[in-house]
N, C-alpha and C positions, 0 to 999 in steps of 0.2 A: 744432198746425200749422194754417195757413190752408187748405191743400189737400193731400190725399194722393192721388197717382196710383197706383192699384193694378194689379198684374198686367201691368206694361209690359215689353216687350222693350227693354231699355235699350241703345241704340247710342250709346255715350258720347262719341264724337268723337275718341277716341284712336287709332282704327284697330284696337284689340284686339277680341277676341270679344265679341259681345253677350251679355247675361244677363237673366234674369227678376228683377224687383225691384219693390218699392214705393218711391216717391219722395215725400218730404214737403217742402212749401214753407212758408216763413214769412218775413214782412216782405220779400217780393220776391226772396228767395234760396232756394237749395236747402239745406234744413236737415238732411235725413237721407236716406240710401239704405239700404234694408234688403233684401238679397238674399233670394231665395226660400229658405226653410228655415233662415234664420240666427237666428230668434228671434221675439219678439213683434212684430206688425205695428204700424207707427205709426198713430195716429188723428189726425183733424183735424176742423175745422168742416164741411168738405165733402170728399167722396171722389168720385173719378172712376175707373170701371172701364175700364182700357185694354187689356182682353183682345183680342188680335189686332192691336194697334197697336205700332208702334215709337216709342220716346221718344228724341229726339235733341236736341242743342243747336240753337237757332235758327240758320238759315242766314245766312251773311254774304255779301252781294253786293259783291264787290270792285270792281265797275265799274258805277256807276249814273248815270243822267242824270235823277234826280228832283229836281233843284235847285229848280224851281218847282212841280213836281207835288205835293210834300209840303205846299206852302202853299195851293195852289188846290183840292186834293182831300183833305180830312181822312181819308176812308175808306181811300184808297190800297190798294184791293183788289188791284191789279195785283201788289203785292209781298206784302202781308199774307197773301193766300190761298195763296201759294207756300211759306209758312213762313219767309220772310225776316224777320229781326228787326233787321238792321243793314245799312245801305247806305253805300257810300263815294261821296261826291259830289265835285264840282269837277274832273271828269275831262277828259282830252284838252286840257288847257291853256287852256280857255275856260269861265269861269263868272262869277258876278255879284259877286265880292268878291276882292280889294280893288278899288274903283273910285272915280272921281270922276264928276260928272254927265256929262261928255263921254264918258268911256270906257264908262260904263253904257249910254248910248244906242247907241254903236257895237257893243258886245257883244250887246245885245238884238237888233239887226238881224242881226249875223253868225250867231247861233245860233238864229234864229227856227225853223229847221227841226228843231232838237232839242227845244225847249221852248215853242214859240209865242212871240209877241212880248212877252208879259208885260203886256199891257194890262189884264189882270184881276188883277194882283198889285200891291200897294203896296210899292214899293222904299224902305223906311224904314231901310235900312242902307247903309253904305259900306265898312266894314271886315269882315274875317273874323269877328272876335269879335261884331260887331253882327249879322251874318247868323246865327251860331249862337245868339245870344240870341233872335233873332226866332223861330227854330224852337222853342225852349223856351217862349217866351212864348205863342205861338199854340197849341202842342200838336200833335204829329204822330203818325201811325199807327205808324211803326217808328222805331228809332234811326237816327241819321245821323252819319257822320263826314265830314270835308272835307279836300281837298287844295288847297293854294295853286296856282291855275292860272297857269303861267308865261307863257302867251300874253297873258292879261289883265294880268299884271304888266308885260310889255313894252309893251303898248298904253298903259298908264298912265304909264310912265317914258320911253318912246322914241317912242310913236306907232305908226303902221302902215307905217313906211318900211322898205325893205329896205336896211339899212345896219348897220355895227357900232355898238354902243352906245358913247357916250363914257365916259370914266372916271367923270364925275359921274353919268351915267345908270346905269352899272353899280352904283355905290355905292347909288343909290336903289333899284334892283331888289333888291340884297342886303338893304337895310333892310325893304323891303316883304315879302320872303319871311320874314325873321326876325320881323317883326311878326305875320304870319299864323300862323307856327308858335308864337310866344309866346302867341297868343290861342286856341290849341287845335287847329290843323290838324295832320293826321297826317304830312304830307309835301308834296311838290310834284309836279304833273302837267305834262306837255308834250303838245302836239299838233303834231308835227313835219312833218305835211303840211297844217297849217292856219295861215293867216296870223293874227296877225303872229308867232306863236311859232316858225314854221319859219325866220324870218330870223335866229335866234340861231345863232352859231357854237358849235362844240364847246367852245372856250375859255370862252365866256360861260356855257354850260350847266354847265361844270365849276365855275365860281366860285359859281353859285347852289347847286349840289349840295353844295359845301363848307358852306354855311350850313345846308342840310337835315341834313347829317351831324352838325353841331355840336349840333343840337337833338334828335338821336336819331330823326329821321324817315326816310322813304324816298322815292326818286325813282320816279315812275310815268310813263314815256314812251309815247305813241303814236308809233311810230318813223317815220323818214323814208320808209320804203317797206315795204309788205307784198306788193309785186309784184316788178318787176325790181330787183335789188339788195337784196332783203329780208335776206339773210344779212349783207351789209355793214352794213345799218342796225342789225341786232341787235348786231353787233360794235361799232358806234359807241357805242351807249348803254352796253354793258358796259364799254367803255374809259372813257367819261366817268365813270361811277359808280366805277370802280376808281381813277381819278386823284383823285377827290374823297373816297375812303374812305366812300362812301355806300351804304346798302342800296338794292337795285334790285328793282322789281316791274314785269314786262313786261306792259303792257296788251294785252288781247285778242291773245295771242301766236299769231297764225295765219300760215300760208303760203298766200297766195291767188294767183289768176290762173293761166293755163295754164303759165306759166314755172316755177311752183313745185309742179306736180302731183307727188305722191309724194316731196317733198323734206323732209318733217318730220324724218326721222332726221338730216339734216344740221344742222338747228336744234338738235335735242336733243343732238347730239354737241358742238356749240359750247357749249351750256349746261353740259353735264357737265364739259367741260374747264375752264370758268370756276369752277364749283363746286369742282372738285378743287384748283384753285389758291387757294381760300379766299374766293372772292366770296360775298356774301350776296344771293342771287337767288331770287325767286319769280315766278310768272306767273299770269294768269287767262285763261280762255277761256269761250265760250258754245258749247253743243252743237248748232250749226247751221252750214250752209255759206254762206248769203248774208251779206253785210255790210249795214250801214245807216249812212247819213250824210246830208249835204245835197248837193243837186245842185251848188251853188256850190263845194263842197269839191274838185270835180274840176278846177277851173280851174287854169292854171299860176300859180305863186306871184307872178310879175311882174304878173299881172292883179289881184291882191289888194292891191298896194301902195297905201297911202293910205286904206284902209278901205272899208267898204261903199259909200259914196257914189261913190268913185272907181271901184269895180268896175262899178257900174251905168252910169256915164258911158262906160266902155270898151265895155261891151256894146252901148250905143246907137250907138256909132261904127262904121260899116260896115268901115272899113279895119282898125281894131283888133280888131273881132270876127272878122274873117277870120284874123288872126294867132292868136287864141285857138283857133279851129277847127283850124288847122294843128297847133298844139301838142297839142291833144287827140287828133285823129284820126290824125295822121301820126307825130309825134315821140314821143308818150306823155308827157303833162305830169307834173310832179312831184306835182301834186294827185291825179292818177290813178295814182300809184305807178310812174311810168315806163313804163306799158303803154298803147298806143293804145286809146282807149275803144271798147268794144263796146256800141253803143246798144241792141242786143237784150237786153243783160244789165242795163240800167239801168231799173228800174221805179219810177215815181212812187208813193210811199206816203203822201204828205201834202202839203197846200198850206196857206198861211196865209189866202188869200182864198177863201172858200167858192164864189165864182163860177167857180173853176177846178177844182172837184171832178171834172169829167169826165175829167181826166187821171189821177186816182188809180186804181191797179190796172192801168195799162197801161205797157208799156215806151215809152221815147222813140221807138224805131224803129217800133213799132206805130202810135202816134199820127201820126208823120211820114208813114207810108205812107197812112194814112186821109186825111190832108190834102194829099197829093201834094207834099210838100216834103222837103228834106234833114233828117236828124235834128238836125243842129246848129241849124238854124233853129227847129225845135220847142223844143229846149232853151233857146236864146237868148231866144225870145219868152216862154217860161214864166218864166225867171229875171227878166226885166224886169217882166213883169206882176205877179209875186208878190213883187217886191222881195227876191230871193234866198231866199225862204221855202220852196221845195220840199224835201221829204225824199225820199230814195230808198232802195230796196233794190238792192244790187249783187250779182248772182248770179255770184260769182267764186271760191267756195270748193271744197274737196275733202274728201270724207268721210274718206278714209284719213288725211289730215293731222290732221283734227279728232280722230279716235280715237287716233292715236299720241300727240299732245300731251297729251290729258287723262289719260293713264296715268302721266305723269311725276311723280316724287316732289315736285317743286316746284310742282305745279299747284294752283290754287284756282278756284272758280267765280265768274264775273262776267257778268252778263246783258248789259252794254252796252245796257240797255233804254231806247230812245227811245219815250216814251209818247205823244208828239205825233203827230197825223196821223190821217186817216180809216182808214188800213190799215197800222198799225205792224208792225214785225217781231215775229213771235210770241215771240221770246226775251224780250221785255219782260214777258210774262204767263206764260211757261212754262219758263224755263231750269232751275229747280231740280227741279220734278217730272219734267222731261224727262230729266235725268241719272238720276234714280231709277227711272223707269219704262222708258225706252228702253235706257239703257246698263248698268243694273244688272240689272233683272228680265228684259228681253227678250233682250239680247245677251250678258249675263254678262261684259262687258268689265271691269267693276270689281265687287268684292264690295260688299255693302251697307255693311259697316263701313268699308272703304277710301273709298268715295264720300262717306260722311258726314264723314269726317276732312277730305277735300278742301274740303268746304263749310262747315266749322266751326272746328276747332282750328287748321288751317293758316293761314287768314286771321287768326284771332285772334292767333296768334303774330306774324304780319307787322305787325299793328296794335299790338302790344305791350299787349294787353289781358289781364292775368293772371287776371281773374275771369270770362272769357267763353270760349265755344267748347268747353267740356267739361261733361258732367253730373258734377259733383263737389260735395260739401258745401262751402258757402260761396260758390259761384259764383252770379252773378245768374241768376235763373230765367227766362231767355229760352229757350223750349223749343218744340218742334214735335212733335206726335203724328201719325203717318201710317200708312197701311196698306200695307206693302210689296208686297202682292199686287194692289193696285188703283191705287196712286198713278200718276198720269199727267198730262201736260200736256193741257189742253183746247184751248189756242190752236193755231191752224193759220194758214197763209198766207191761207186763205179766210176764217177767223173768228178773227182775231188777238187779240181781247179776251175770248175764252171762258176761263173760270176753270178751274183744275185740279180733278181729282177725287182722292179718297183722302187728303185732308189735313183732318181734321175739327177739329183744335184747334191753336191757336197762342197762346202766352203770352209777354208781355213784362213783365219784372219781376214775374212771378207773376200777372199779370192777363190774362184772356182777351181777345185781339183777334179771334180766330176761335173760335167755339163751335158745335158741331154743324154745321160746314161753312158757317156764316154769319158775316158781319162784325158784330161788336158795335159799340157807340158809344164804346168805350174808346180814348183817345189816350194810350197809355202810353209812346210813344217820346220820346227826349230826344237832344239833341246830345251826342255822345260825343267828348270832347276828349282830345288827346294829353296824357299825364302829363308834367309839367315835368321836364326833365333838366338845365337850366342854372341 
């Protein structure tokens, strides 16, 4: 054996009872598991005494926004230190492949608030396959899978116009999705409160999901609403996936805003009904109540038509800007989930222009009061000055909903971690230890074995990865060792980049990426491609 981990409490990812064992690794895989008292102990070139530690499969982050972070920050401690060994990128319908030069420039501007403007990254890819090759060629800290982003596909084939796709454009979108899946993407994502993906009709989405289903992938939508009409939005995507015969994974499946307080049981009843009827559905959540997105995402969809340059032009025009304000503050824009915006709940967490850092950590309403102006004028001025770059925390969640949803049998963990900005959401650095420390040890909401299954084998099944997500002989040795009695998220809203405690060892393919609680220089991650099914 290359390494034998002795005296570990094996929490194997199945959800079954944990047990004491020695685990031997060889050639990047689990070679032997010898339970306590079963016979001679395995030996190896190196041994690690794991007394007091739980050994589990590496955690799988089903909703990550590390698309550029993996390239600009090889250490990637934000995820490696949490025990994450695989992230799923290309989320919410917007990412950087497939693109042409025009679409790439537009997408970079549109999601500056998620990933920065990318000026520090060399964009030497255009296709999904080329992006995955770039990850492998450069070397990355953790493994990465990818979803074809439907909004980017629509921008490439149709543009940023709010209109139905022509037959020729729909054919091109089908081809683009098929090409991405053929090059290794796991499925397709949508951002149905983000332009231009939100301009797609249900019929258009169904046609694209038929392609996803033909390749054995899954559809991962950010729904049309997490506020007013949230249940109808969930019903919509369940129906789309059902018509297409496509597996469905509900992204950050939350029920937010005051209109949904205490309504998680209604969502779970809808989900249970669909599952009972034969639907293939999973979901992910993060264990926090605030959300995180861009300030520009709150604008009404009509304001986004034509792309980022058109948005900025509308913001600069006083008459049009007043229409936007009315949609936001009175009507409840579709970008703000049909709920009139509460500027006291919208906190600036990051800006692209360092000269605007004074706004970070303050709500829009607080800054407006200090300046003696209306909150919309503060938001408008900031959007223009930062070229749509601001990132926000939106304090609109409910703890009882979070707890109810995370207990469901279809649940998996997804950080939705946006790493950009001076004051990012702590979920980016803390989701997985927060599940283990807060919801397992402190609250007892989940057993340790059940929670680990949520974070490992369940997502591995959704991704159709037969040799990941369990501690089993022959499986890839993506593993995490943590102390169940001390594991905790270090990140808070005040110190969002603080690293977790109680996770001393993380291995990818049998190599230490975290050792004695410190990041090594190992870049063992690889692009994980969907297994061919056609």
